[in-house]
N, C-alpha and C positions, 0 to 999 in steps of 0.2 A: 697665571695667577697672579694675582699682585702677592708682595713680599708681607711675612707675619711672624709674629716671634712665639705663638702660641704652641707649645710642641705638643698640642692634642689634636694639632689640624690634619696630619696625615690620615689617623684614626678616625678623625670624622668623616672625612673624603672617603674612607674606605666603606663606612659603615654607610652613608647616604647612597652610595653606587651600590651595595650590596641590597638596601631598600629596593632599590627600582627593579634588582633581577628577580630577589625572593620571592618578596611579599609581594611582587608586581603594581608598587604604587605609580603614579604618577610623578613626572618630574616637577609638578605644580606642588602636591602633597606634600613630595621629599621638600622642597624649598620652604614651602610654609614651615614644615615639620623642625628643621635647623635654622631658618630666618637667615637664608641665603636667597638670592634670586635664582630665577628658573634655568638663566642661560648659565650659570655656576655651576648648577647641579649637572648639567647637560656634558659641560667640561668635563667635569670629573668623572663622568660614567664614560664617556670615551678615552679618557686616560686609565679607568681601571681596566680597560680590555688589555691595556699593556701589562700593568702590575700585577694582574688577577686578583688573587684573595688577600695580597698583599698591604698595608698602608702606602697612599699615596703622597709620594714625599713633596715638601713645598721647593720649588724650584725658583733659582734664583732672577732679583729682577734686573740685574746687571744687562746694559746695552749690549748687544751682540756685536755694533759698529757703530762708527759717530754716521748721524745723519749726513755730514757735509762731506766725509771722504771720498777721494778717488777713486774712480772706477778702475777694476782689471786694467782695462784697453787704454787707459790714460795712463796709468803708471808703467805699462809695457811699453806703450811709444815713447816715454821719458826714458828708460831703460836703455833701450835699441839707439834710441839718440846717443846717450850718455857711454856707451859703447864704440859705438860707431867715431863718433868726433874724438873721445879721450881730452875733452876739453874741459874749462871751469863751467860750471854753472849756467855764468851768465849767457855764455856763447851759448849754449845749449837751448836755456831759453831763446833766445834771440833767433835759434835758426826754429825752433819748434813754431814761434810767431810767424813767421817767413813761409811756413807749410800749412799755416792757415789752422794750427791748433792754439785753442787757448786755454792757455795754463798760465798759474801765477811763479813767479821767481821765489820764491819760499818753496812751493811744491816740487822745483825741480832741486833746489840745494838739499832735500832732506839728507 
């Protein structure tokens, strides 16, 4: 859900979902009534199953992770190599390169 500062949006989401359930309106009719896209109404309806008759809160638009962050396996390889060698980041970086693991020096230094 996109971020909004409208304090009435949780209540609007709840009412839209209730129109689908109680009055058996179609998602297109509800979308025209409230002025939102049909797929948005469908997403609200799916969330309403979790929240029931309560307002559906606005979720944060904050990203959960950085798109270019290192994977868990890569972090684990770096961690294991640092513990194994007990050396500086430059040495660990070179040993990882010798093993065929391509990673930047700044990622090893963290």
